[in-house]
C-alpha positions as CSV (number, residue, x, y, z in Angstrom):
1,M,17.0,69.5,-90.4
2,L,15.3,69.3,-87.0
3,E,13.7,66.1,-87.8
4,V,17.0,64.8,-89.2
5,L,18.8,65.6,-86.0
6,A,16.3,64.4,-83.5
7,R,13.7,62.2,-85.0
8,Q,12.8,60.5,-81.7
9,R,12.1,63.9,-80.2
10,K,10.8,65.8,-83.2
11,R,7.5,66.3,-81.5
12,T,8.9,67.4,-78.2
13,L,11.0,70.4,-79.1
14,T,9.5,73.9,-79.3
15,S,9.5,76.2,-82.3
16,N,12.0,78.4,-80.5
17,F,14.5,75.5,-80.4
18,R,13.8,74.8,-84.1
19,A,14.5,78.4,-85.0
20,F,17.7,78.4,-82.9
21,F,18.9,75.2,-84.4
22,I,18.4,76.2,-88.0
23,S,20.0,79.6,-87.6
24,T,23.0,78.1,-85.7
25,V,23.6,75.3,-88.2
26,K,23.8,77.8,-91.0
27,Q,26.7,79.5,-89.2
28,C,28.5,76.2,-88.4
29,T,28.0,74.2,-91.6
30,A,31.7,74.4,-92.6
31,S,32.7,72.7,-89.4
32,F,30.6,69.6,-89.6
33,V,32.9,66.8,-90.6
34,T,31.1,63.5,-90.1
35,L,27.6,62.2,-89.7
36,E,26.7,59.3,-87.4
37,Q,23.4,57.5,-87.1
38,G,22.4,57.2,-83.5
39,A,19.6,55.7,-81.5
40,G,16.8,57.1,-83.6
41,L,18.7,60.2,-84.7
42,A,21.5,61.3,-86.9
43,V,24.3,63.1,-85.0
44,F,26.5,65.7,-86.5
45,S,30.0,65.1,-85.2
46,I,31.9,68.3,-84.7
47,C,35.7,68.9,-85.0
48,P,37.2,69.3,-81.5
49,G,37.6,72.9,-80.8
50,S,35.3,74.1,-83.6
51,C,31.8,75.5,-83.5
52,A,32.2,76.3,-79.8
53,R,29.2,78.6,-79.8
54,F,27.0,75.9,-81.3
55,V,28.1,73.3,-78.8
56,A,27.7,75.6,-75.8
57,Q,24.2,76.8,-76.8
58,F,23.0,73.4,-78.0
59,N,24.2,71.7,-74.8
60,R,22.5,74.3,-72.6
61,M,19.2,74.0,-74.4
62,L,19.4,70.2,-74.4
63,I,20.4,69.8,-70.8
64,S,17.7,72.1,-69.7
65,S,15.1,69.9,-71.4
66,M,16.3,66.7,-69.8
67,A,13.9,66.8,-66.8
68,I,10.9,65.9,-69.0
69,P,7.8,63.8,-68.8
70,I,8.1,60.1,-68.3
71,Q,6.9,59.4,-71.9
72,L,10.1,61.2,-73.0
73,S,12.6,59.7,-70.5
74,T,14.9,58.6,-73.3
75,A,15.7,62.2,-74.0
76,V,18.4,61.8,-71.4
77,L,20.0,59.2,-73.7
78,V,19.3,61.3,-76.7
79,G,21.0,64.3,-75.1
80,L,24.1,62.2,-74.5
81,L,24.0,61.0,-78.0
82,L,23.8,64.5,-79.4
83,C,26.5,65.9,-77.2
84,G,28.9,62.9,-76.9
85,G,32.3,63.8,-78.3
86,C,32.0,67.6,-78.0
87,G,34.4,69.2,-75.6
88,A,36.8,67.9,-73.0
89,R,36.7,64.3,-71.7
90,Q,36.0,65.0,-68.1
91,T,34.7,68.5,-67.7
92,D,31.8,68.9,-70.2
93,G,29.5,66.2,-68.8
94,P,25.8,66.7,-68.3
95,E,24.7,68.7,-65.3
96,A,23.2,66.6,-62.4
97,I,19.4,66.4,-62.6
98,D,16.8,65.4,-60.1
99,V,15.9,61.8,-60.6
100,T,13.1,61.4,-58.1
101,P,9.8,60.5,-59.9
102,E,7.1,62.9,-59.0
103,S,4.4,60.3,-59.2
104,T,3.6,57.0,-60.9
105,G,1.0,56.4,-63.5
106,E,0.0,54.4,-66.6
107,L,1.8,54.6,-69.8
108,N,-0.7,56.9,-71.5
109,T,-1.0,59.4,-68.7
110,K,-0.8,63.0,-69.7
111,T,2.6,64.5,-70.2
112,S,2.3,66.6,-67.1
113,D,1.6,63.7,-64.7
114,V,4.9,62.0,-64.3
115,K,8.6,63.0,-64.6
116,V,11.6,60.8,-64.3
117,V,15.2,61.1,-65.4
118,L,18.3,58.9,-65.4
119,D,20.6,58.6,-62.4
120,P,23.3,61.4,-62.7
121,V,26.1,58.9,-62.0
122,K,24.9,56.7,-64.8
123,Q,24.5,59.7,-67.0
124,Q,28.1,60.6,-66.5
125,H,29.2,57.1,-67.2
126,I,27.3,57.0,-70.5
127,W,28.6,60.5,-71.4
128,D,32.2,59.3,-70.9
129,A,31.7,56.1,-72.8
130,E,30.1,57.9,-75.7
131,H,32.8,60.5,-75.8
132,T,35.4,57.7,-75.9
133,S,33.5,56.0,-78.6
134,F,33.5,59.2,-80.6
135,E,37.2,59.7,-80.2
136,L,37.9,56.0,-81.1
137,E,35.7,56.3,-84.3
138,N,37.4,59.5,-85.4
139,R,41.0,59.9,-84.1
140,F,41.9,56.3,-83.7
141,A,39.8,54.9,-86.6
142,T,41.3,57.4,-89.1
143,R,44.8,56.3,-88.1
144,F,44.0,52.6,-88.2
145,V,42.0,52.7,-91.4
146,D,44.6,54.7,-93.3
147,A,47.3,52.2,-92.4
148,W,45.1,49.2,-93.0
149,K,43.9,50.4,-96.5
150,A,47.6,51.1,-97.4
151,R,48.4,47.6,-96.3
152,D,51.1,49.1,-94.1
153,A,51.8,46.5,-91.4
154,A,54.6,48.5,-89.9
155,Q,52.3,51.5,-89.3
156,L,49.6,49.2,-87.7
157,Q,52.2,48.0,-85.3
158,T,52.6,51.5,-83.9
159,L,49.1,51.2,-82.4
160,F,50.1,48.4,-80.1
161,A,51.6,49.0,-76.6
162,T,54.7,47.2,-75.4
163,S,52.5,45.2,-73.1
164,F,50.3,44.1,-76.0
165,T,48.6,40.7,-76.1
166,G,46.8,39.6,-79.2
167,S,45.0,36.6,-80.7
168,T,43.8,35.6,-84.1
169,L,41.5,32.9,-85.3
170,V,42.8,29.6,-86.7
171,L,41.0,29.6,-90.1
172,D,40.6,25.9,-90.4
173,Q,36.8,25.5,-89.6
174,P,34.9,27.9,-91.9
175,Q,31.2,27.9,-92.2
176,T,30.4,28.3,-95.9
177,R,27.2,28.7,-97.9
178,S,26.6,29.7,-101.5
179,H,23.7,30.5,-103.7
180,S,23.7,31.6,-107.3
181,V,26.7,34.0,-107.8
182,L,27.1,34.6,-104.1
183,S,29.2,32.8,-101.5
184,E,29.6,33.6,-97.8
185,T,32.2,32.3,-95.4
186,V,32.3,32.8,-91.6
187,W,35.0,32.1,-89.1
188,S,34.1,32.6,-85.5
189,E,35.5,31.8,-82.1
190,D,32.6,29.4,-81.6
191,D,33.9,27.1,-84.4
192,N,37.6,28.1,-84.7
193,A,40.4,28.0,-82.1
194,S,42.3,31.1,-81.2
195,Q,46.1,31.5,-81.3
196,A,48.3,34.0,-79.6
197,A,49.7,36.8,-81.8
198,T,52.3,39.5,-81.2
199,G,51.8,43.0,-82.5
200,P,53.7,42.4,-85.7
201,Q,51.9,39.1,-86.3
202,L,48.5,40.6,-85.8
203,A,49.3,43.5,-88.0
204,S,50.5,41.2,-90.8
205,H,47.4,39.0,-90.3
206,L,45.0,42.0,-90.7
207,V,46.9,43.2,-93.8
208,A,46.7,39.7,-95.4
209,W,42.9,39.9,-95.4
210,F,43.3,42.2,-98.4
211,D,45.2,39.7,-100.5
212,K,42.1,39.0,-102.6
213,F,41.4,42.7,-103.2
214,Q,42.4,44.6,-106.3
215,E,40.7,47.8,-105.1
216,I,39.6,48.6,-101.5
217,Q,36.6,50.8,-100.9
218,Q,35.0,52.2,-97.7
219,P,37.1,50.6,-95.0
220,K,35.5,51.6,-91.7
221,L,36.0,51.0,-88.0
222,R,33.0,51.4,-85.6
223,V,32.4,50.8,-81.9
224,L,29.7,48.3,-81.2
225,S,29.9,48.3,-77.4
226,I,32.2,49.9,-74.8
227,D,32.7,49.9,-71.0
228,R,35.4,50.9,-68.6
229,A,38.0,48.2,-67.8
230,T,38.1,47.1,-64.2
231,N,41.8,47.3,-63.7
232,S,42.5,50.9,-64.7
233,P,40.5,54.2,-64.8
234,D,42.2,55.1,-68.1
235,A,41.4,51.7,-69.8
236,W,38.4,51.0,-71.9
237,Q,37.1,47.6,-73.3
238,A,35.4,47.9,-76.6
239,R,33.9,45.6,-79.3
240,L,34.8,46.9,-82.7
241,L,33.3,46.3,-86.1
242,L,35.7,46.5,-89.0
243,T,34.3,46.5,-92.6
244,A,35.6,47.0,-96.1
245,Y,34.2,46.6,-99.6
246,G,36.0,46.3,-102.9
247,E,36.7,44.5,-106.1
248,G,38.7,41.3,-106.3
249,K,41.5,40.5,-108.7
250,S,39.1,38.8,-111.1
251,G,36.4,41.5,-111.0
252,E,34.4,39.9,-108.2
253,Q,32.7,42.0,-105.5
254,I,34.0,41.4,-102.0
255,K,32.6,42.4,-98.6
256,L,34.8,41.9,-95.5
257,Q,33.3,42.3,-92.0
258,S,34.9,41.3,-88.7
259,E,34.4,41.8,-85.0
260,H,37.2,42.4,-82.4
261,D,37.5,42.7,-78.6
262,V,39.9,45.4,-77.9
263,T,41.3,47.1,-74.8
264,C,42.8,50.6,-75.1
265,C,44.5,52.8,-72.5
266,F,45.0,56.5,-72.7
267,Q,44.6,59.6,-70.6
268,E,44.3,62.3,-73.3
269,D,42.3,62.1,-76.5
270,Q,45.3,63.2,-78.5
271,E,47.1,60.0,-77.6
272,L,44.8,58.1,-80.0
273,E,46.3,60.0,-82.9
274,K,50.0,59.1,-82.3
275,E,50.6,56.9,-79.3
276,A,50.6,53.1,-78.8
277,V,47.2,52.8,-77.0
278,I,46.1,49.2,-77.7
279,T,47.0,46.7,-75.0
280,R,44.8,43.8,-76.1
281,W,43.3,42.8,-79.5
282,K,41.3,39.6,-80.0
283,I,39.6,38.7,-83.3
284,T,36.3,37.0,-82.6
285,Q,34.6,36.7,-86.0
286,I,35.3,37.2,-89.7
287,L,32.7,37.3,-92.5
288,E,33.7,37.2,-96.1
289,C,31.0,37.7,-98.9
290,I,31.9,37.3,-102.5
291,S,29.7,38.0,-105.5
292,Q,31.0,36.9,-109.0
293,Q,29.1,39.8,-110.6
294,T,27.6,43.1,-109.8
295,L,24.0,42.5,-108.7
296,M,22.5,45.9,-109.7
297,E,23.6,48.8,-111.9
298,E,22.9,52.5,-111.1
299,T,21.0,53.9,-114.1
300,T,19.5,57.1,-112.8
301,E,21.3,59.4,-115.2
302,K,21.2,57.0,-118.1
303,L,17.4,56.7,-118.0
304,G,16.8,60.5,-117.6
305,L,15.6,60.5,-114.0
306,A,18.4,62.8,-112.8
307,E,16.9,65.5,-115.0
308,L,13.7,65.8,-113.0
309,E,13.3,69.1,-111.2
310,L,12.9,67.7,-107.7
311,V,13.5,69.5,-104.5
312,D,16.8,68.5,-102.8
313,N,17.3,69.3,-99.1
314,W,21.0,70.0,-99.8
315,S,20.3,72.8,-102.2
316,L,17.5,74.6,-100.2
317,I,18.1,78.4,-99.9
318,D,15.2,79.2,-97.6
319,G,12.8,77.1,-95.6
320,V,13.1,74.0,-93.5
321,P,14.2,70.7,-95.0
322,E,11.4,68.1,-95.1
323,D,11.8,64.4,-94.4
324,Y,9.0,62.8,-96.4
325,R,8.9,64.5,-99.8
326,Y,7.9,61.8,-102.4
327,Q,5.6,58.9,-103.0
328,M,5.7,56.8,-106.1
329,A,3.9,53.9,-107.7
330,V,4.8,51.7,-110.7
331,E,2.5,50.3,-113.4
332,D,2.4,49.7,-117.2
333,Y,-0.5,52.1,-117.6
334,D,-0.7,51.9,-121.4
335,H,0.1,48.1,-121.9
336,D,3.2,48.7,-124.0
337,G,5.2,46.2,-122.0
338,W,7.2,48.7,-120.1
339,L,6.6,49.8,-116.5
340,D,6.0,53.5,-115.9
341,I,6.3,55.6,-112.7
342,A,3.7,57.9,-111.1
343,L,5.5,60.4,-108.8
344,S,3.8,62.6,-106.2
345,C,5.7,65.4,-104.4
346,F,5.2,67.0,-101.0
347,D,5.5,70.5,-102.6
348,G,2.5,69.8,-104.9
349,K,4.3,68.7,-108.1
350,F,3.2,65.6,-110.0
351,F,4.8,63.5,-112.7
352,L,3.8,60.5,-114.9
353,L,7.1,59.1,-116.1
354,K,6.6,56.9,-119.2
355,F,9.4,54.5,-119.9
356,V,9.8,55.1,-123.6
357,E,10.8,51.8,-125.2
358,G,12.8,50.8,-122.2
359,Q,15.4,53.6,-123.0
360,R,14.5,56.7,-121.0
361,F,11.7,58.1,-118.8
362,Q,9.7,61.0,-120.1
363,D,7.2,63.1,-118.1
364,V,3.8,62.8,-120.0
365,A,1.5,64.0,-117.2
366,A,0.4,67.3,-118.7
367,S,-0.1,65.8,-122.2
368,L,-2.3,63.1,-120.8
369,G,-4.6,65.4,-118.8
370,I,-3.0,65.1,-115.3
371,R,-2.6,68.2,-113.1
372,T,1.1,68.8,-112.6
373,T,0.7,71.2,-109.7
374,A,-1.6,71.5,-106.7
375,D,-1.7,72.5,-103.1
376,P,1.3,71.0,-101.1
377,R,1.1,68.0,-98.7
378,T,-1.6,66.1,-100.7
379,Y,0.6,63.5,-102.3
380,V,-0.9,60.0,-102.5
381,A,0.4,57.9,-105.4
382,G,-1.1,54.6,-106.4
383,W,-2.6,52.6,-109.2
384,I,-6.1,51.0,-108.9
385,D,-8.3,49.5,-111.7
386,Y,-11.4,50.6,-109.8
387,D,-13.8,49.8,-112.7
388,N,-12.3,46.5,-113.9
389,D,-11.7,47.7,-117.5
390,G,-8.3,46.2,-117.6
391,F,-6.4,49.6,-117.4
392,S,-5.1,50.7,-114.1
393,D,-6.5,54.1,-112.9
394,L,-4.3,56.6,-111.2
395,L,-4.4,58.1,-107.7
396,L,-2.1,61.1,-107.6
397,G,-2.1,63.9,-105.1
398,N,-5.6,64.1,-103.9
399,R,-7.1,63.2,-107.2
400,L,-8.4,60.0,-108.9
401,Y,-7.9,59.8,-112.7
402,H,-9.7,57.3,-114.9
403,N,-7.3,55.7,-117.4
404,E,-8.8,56.0,-120.9
405,A,-7.2,52.9,-122.4
406,G,-3.7,54.4,-121.9
407,K,-4.5,57.4,-124.2
408,R,-5.4,60.0,-121.6
409,F,-6.6,60.4,-118.0
410,V,-9.9,62.0,-116.8
411,D,-10.3,63.5,-113.4
412,V,-13.2,61.6,-111.7
413,T,-12.4,62.7,-108.1
414,A,-15.7,64.5,-107.5
415,A,-17.8,61.6,-108.8
416,S,-15.8,59.0,-106.9
417,G,-16.5,60.5,-103.5
418,L,-12.9,60.1,-102.4
419,R,-11.5,62.7,-100.0
420,F,-7.9,62.7,-98.8
421,H,-6.5,64.5,-95.8
422,R,-3.2,66.2,-96.0
423,Q,0.0,64.3,-95.6
424,S,-1.1,60.8,-96.3
425,M,1.9,58.4,-95.9
426,G,0.7,56.1,-98.7
427,C,-2.1,53.9,-99.9
428,Q,-2.6,50.1,-100.3
429,I,-4.9,48.4,-102.8
430,A,-6.8,45.2,-102.3
431,D,-10.3,43.7,-102.6
432,Y,-10.8,43.3,-98.9
433,D,-14.3,42.0,-99.0
434,C,-13.9,39.8,-102.1
435,D,-16.7,41.4,-104.0
436,G,-14.7,41.7,-107.2
437,Y,-13.8,45.4,-106.8
438,L,-10.6,46.8,-105.6
439,D,-10.7,48.9,-102.4
440,L,-8.4,51.5,-101.0
441,Y,-6.6,51.8,-97.6
442,V,-4.9,55.1,-96.8
443,Q,-2.5,55.5,-93.9
444,Y,-1.7,58.7,-92.1
445,Q,1.0,59.8,-89.7
446,R,0.2,63.2,-88.2
447,G,-3.2,64.4,-87.2
448,F,-5.4,66.2,-89.6
449,E,-5.2,69.4,-87.5
450,S,-2.2,71.7,-87.6
451,L,1.0,70.2,-86.5
452,H,1.4,69.7,-82.7
453,Q,3.4,72.3,-80.8
454,G,5.2,71.9,-77.5
455,E,5.8,68.6,-75.7
456,Q,4.2,65.4,-77.0
457,Q,4.7,61.9,-75.7
458,W,6.0,59.1,-77.9
459,V,6.3,56.2,-75.5
460,G,2.9,54.5,-75.4
461,D,1.5,57.0,-77.9
462,N,-1.5,55.7,-79.8
463,Q,-3.6,58.8,-79.8
464,S,-1.8,61.8,-81.3
465,G,-1.8,60.6,-84.9
466,A,-4.5,60.5,-87.5
467,E,-6.9,57.6,-88.0
468,N,-6.2,55.6,-91.2
469,Q,-9.0,55.3,-93.8
470,L,-10.6,52.4,-95.6
471,W,-12.5,53.3,-98.8
472,H,-14.9,50.6,-100.1
473,N,-15.4,50.4,-103.8
474,E,-19.2,50.4,-104.4
475,G,-18.8,49.1,-108.0
476,N,-20.5,52.1,-109.6
477,G,-17.5,54.4,-109.8
478,R,-18.0,55.6,-106.2
479,F,-16.1,54.9,-103.0
480,R,-17.6,54.9,-99.5
481,L,-15.6,55.7,-96.4
482,V,-16.0,52.7,-94.0
483,S,-16.7,53.5,-90.4
484,A,-13.7,53.2,-88.1
485,S,-15.9,51.1,-85.8
486,Q,-15.2,48.2,-88.2
487,G,-11.8,47.9,-86.6
488,Y,-9.5,48.6,-89.5
489,S,-7.8,51.8,-88.2
490,G,-5.4,50.2,-85.7
491,G,-5.4,53.3,-83.4
492,R,-3.8,56.7,-84.1
493,R,-0.2,55.5,-84.0
494,H,1.3,57.5,-86.8
495,T,1.3,54.8,-89.5
496,L,4.2,55.2,-91.9
497,G,3.7,51.9,-93.8
498,A,1.1,49.3,-94.3
499,C,0.4,46.2,-96.5
500,W,-2.3,43.8,-97.3
501,F,-1.3,40.1,-96.9
502,F,-2.8,36.7,-96.1
503,F,-2.4,35.9,-92.5
504,D,-4.7,32.9,-92.3
505,Q,-5.2,31.8,-95.9
506,D,-9.0,32.4,-95.8
507,H,-8.9,34.4,-99.1
508,Y,-9.7,37.6,-97.3
509,P,-6.7,39.9,-97.2
510,D,-5.4,41.0,-93.8
511,L,-3.6,44.2,-92.7
512,Y,-0.3,44.9,-91.1
513,L,0.5,48.5,-89.9
514,A,4.0,49.7,-89.4
515,N,3.8,52.6,-86.9
516,D,6.2,55.4,-86.2
517,F,4.8,55.7,-82.6
518,G,3.0,53.1,-80.7
519,N,3.2,49.3,-81.3
520,N,2.8,47.8,-84.7
521,V,-0.6,46.2,-85.5
522,L,-1.8,43.1,-87.2
523,L,-5.5,43.2,-88.2
524,R,-7.2,40.0,-89.2
525,N,-10.0,40.4,-91.8
526,R,-12.9,38.4,-90.4
527,G,-14.6,38.3,-93.9
528,D,-17.7,40.1,-92.7
529,G,-16.4,43.6,-93.2
530,T,-14.8,43.9,-89.7
531,F,-11.2,43.4,-88.4
532,E,-9.8,42.0,-85.2
533,D,-6.5,43.0,-83.6
534,L,-4.2,40.0,-83.3
535,S,-1.0,41.9,-82.8
536,E,-0.1,40.4,-79.4
537,A,-1.4,36.9,-80.2
538,S,0.6,36.7,-83.4
539,G,3.8,37.9,-81.8
540,T,4.2,40.8,-84.3
541,S,3.5,43.8,-81.9
542,D,7.0,45.2,-81.4
543,F,7.5,48.8,-80.6
544,A,10.2,49.6,-83.0
545,T,9.6,53.0,-84.5
546,S,8.7,51.4,-87.8
547,M,8.8,53.0,-91.2
548,A,7.4,50.4,-93.6
549,V,6.6,46.7,-94.2
550,A,6.8,44.2,-97.0
551,A,5.0,40.8,-97.1
552,G,5.7,37.6,-99.1
553,D,6.5,33.9,-98.8
554,L,10.3,34.0,-98.4
555,N,10.8,30.3,-97.7
556,N,8.2,28.9,-100.1
557,D,6.2,27.2,-97.3
558,G,2.9,28.7,-98.5
559,Q,2.7,31.2,-95.6
560,S,3.2,34.9,-95.8
561,D,6.2,36.3,-93.9
562,L,6.6,40.0,-92.8
563,Y,9.7,42.2,-93.1
564,V,9.4,45.4,-91.1
565,A,11.8,48.4,-91.6
566,N,12.9,49.9,-88.3
567,M,15.7,52.0,-86.9
568,Y,19.0,50.2,-86.2
569,S,21.7,52.1,-84.4
570,K,25.1,51.0,-83.2
571,M,25.3,54.1,-81.0
572,G,21.8,53.5,-79.6
573,R,22.7,49.9,-78.7
574,R,25.9,51.0,-77.0
575,I,24.0,53.4,-74.8
576,I,21.1,51.0,-74.0
577,A,23.7,48.5,-72.8
578,H,24.4,50.8,-69.9
579,V,20.8,51.0,-68.7
580,S,18.3,48.4,-67.7
581,E,14.6,47.9,-66.9
582,E,15.2,49.0,-63.3
583,D,16.0,52.5,-64.5
584,Y,12.5,53.1,-65.8
585,P,8.9,52.5,-64.8
586,A,7.3,49.2,-66.1
587,G,7.1,48.9,-69.9
588,I,9.3,51.9,-70.8
589,F,12.7,50.1,-71.2
590,Q,11.3,47.7,-73.7
591,Q,10.1,50.5,-75.9
592,I,13.4,52.3,-75.6
593,Q,15.1,49.1,-76.8
594,G,12.6,49.0,-79.7
595,S,13.7,52.5,-80.8
596,C,16.9,51.1,-82.2
597,A,16.0,47.4,-82.6
598,G,16.8,47.1,-86.2
599,N,14.6,45.5,-88.9
600,R,12.3,42.6,-88.0
601,L,11.6,39.4,-90.0
602,Y,8.5,37.6,-88.8
603,S,8.3,34.1,-90.2
604,N,4.8,32.6,-90.2
605,R,4.4,29.4,-88.2
606,A,1.5,27.1,-87.5
607,A,-1.5,28.2,-85.5
608,G,-1.2,31.9,-86.5
609,A,2.0,32.6,-84.5
610,Y,5.1,34.3,-85.9
611,R,8.7,33.8,-85.0
612,E,11.1,36.8,-85.1
613,S,14.2,35.7,-87.1
614,S,16.0,38.8,-88.4
615,D,19.3,38.1,-86.6
616,E,19.3,34.5,-87.6
617,A,18.6,35.5,-91.2
618,G,21.2,38.3,-91.2
619,V,18.7,41.0,-92.1
620,N,18.5,43.0,-88.8
621,A,21.3,45.6,-88.9
622,V,20.3,47.5,-92.0
623,G,20.4,51.0,-90.6
624,W,17.8,53.7,-90.5
625,A,15.6,51.6,-92.8
626,Y,12.7,52.6,-95.1
627,A,10.6,51.0,-97.8
628,P,11.8,47.3,-98.0
629,A,10.6,45.2,-100.9
630,M,10.4,41.5,-101.7
631,A,11.2,40.4,-105.3
632,D,12.7,37.4,-107.0
633,L,15.7,39.5,-108.4
634,D,17.6,36.5,-109.9
635,S,14.5,34.5,-111.1
636,D,15.5,31.4,-109.1
637,G,12.1,30.9,-107.6
638,W,12.9,32.4,-104.2
639,L,11.9,35.9,-103.1
640,D,14.8,38.2,-102.2
641,L,14.8,41.2,-99.8
642,Y,15.8,44.7,-100.9
643,A,16.1,47.0,-97.9
644,T,16.6,50.7,-98.4
645,T,18.1,52.7,-95.7
646,G,19.2,56.2,-94.8
647,F,17.1,58.9,-93.2
648,I,19.4,61.5,-94.6
649,S,22.1,61.8,-97.3
650,F,25.7,61.8,-96.3
651,D,27.0,63.0,-99.6
652,R,26.2,66.5,-101.0
653,H,26.6,65.0,-104.5
654,K,23.7,62.7,-103.9
655,P,20.1,63.9,-103.5
656,D,18.4,64.2,-100.2
657,G,14.6,64.3,-100.5
């Protein structure tokens, strides 16, 4: 749970804080009512007036840790994120903290060298803004969404003050595009004129958006940005995101998303629940997506996967929830025409799930000679035909199994020479030297020693993780660990994801490393067994707290594109909008921005340079993203993107691993 609540700071908090948090959360679980993803963290939003003991203790511990080393200067923002919305509007702000830097230094100076914190006045402003955002997203949003979903224009009108001014878009200049069963229409203030609207007119206009819906699901209102209005101390200007999903009258799937510039005025939070607090509402953009059919079907239970005895963080009785529990790899190991799944678990359990005639998955690990239990934290999963016999061999846990023509598996780990450290974050297979034998790249996050205790830097951190490993297939059943001097490791940046791809079309696969801490790395394979770092030259070296990467030719131009999974946070972007480069030593602000930058799409251009195009392509704001994939899902000849998201589960009825 600690990692869930404060991922950006998970290596900065002491074991005493961990123990306090776990014990206190157990006492307060019943009072947690919403979950909000923030700037690199998930925030538990607490009912006003409830869990007073938790809030008081948590705030005291958090505020006392704000004056921290420069590498952790964003903890001020994190503290505001965690505490925003708890307590009274004006009285529970952060205590003033000394903001004078003790010294200056390089980015990688030791954590004891430099300390800096945010200006107290700016802290208070951010605190107030985030508290107001919290109240808008809870008190006001509940009231608005209930009326909107009920298509109750009269109830919506009660939100608007007597001095209300509104405007809607004239929907005569839509920007439309369609592909296969999908169509997308956008109306924006850039292409469409605005027209004035009274409160009743605006309410009727918003309700009319649901005319196409038979069933409305998940209507939400979120705050994208917020600041004080200049004409009144009680007025706030906010940009709101309004979304809804549902089914149309002919069975089509509909997504509705819109942005609004809003001014609200109130003195007490309770006014948001019953008073007319909106003085201005301007619709700035509307996006309507329609799919004529459901694109995918949930089949977990139907195929027997729900029956697996896997650890679920929701149902833990004792112990601390873990954040990375599973690795999996897919292959038709017995050539029966159906893809099978190898599953490796953090707690030392292993599964080989055979897809029996395309009907159900059945665990056949034990019957085929595969160990089903082992020491925890050794959980690699991958398929590699290391001996070129046409049957993919299995990497599972810290073992290599030879595939005996799909009939059984034989443990050849000792003979292979492979040795895995604990807590590998995955493995990537390719013939990197083009000698005809598949090689193995293993990425690591934490160091091989015991987990770090106490304060650890994360800004500019390229030393506290473990070095990745490259194992060369010698062609005789053995693997050799290649020396890190060959340049393949990419530093010790806590690599969560990696992929082989073709950067320069020279037939030697290149590497991209998606790092949790430190900049991401692109390594060009020189073809002589060595690699050169082209991260900066290629334009792919964002600091974005990355979790994974997928590569493929998305636009069919013959060049490999990269899609990197990062953290996106509406809350984080709200807060960062109130700070600037001047608030931090050189280089720090850009990395703070990167911590909630959203996913990145790098399109390969001529001369080895990439162009970042995630916003343009509409694939940036995914959420707390993990494990993207590229696949031609509709067999139209174009690769599609599948982007998974969610560091935690919001629903106790759905598993959280």
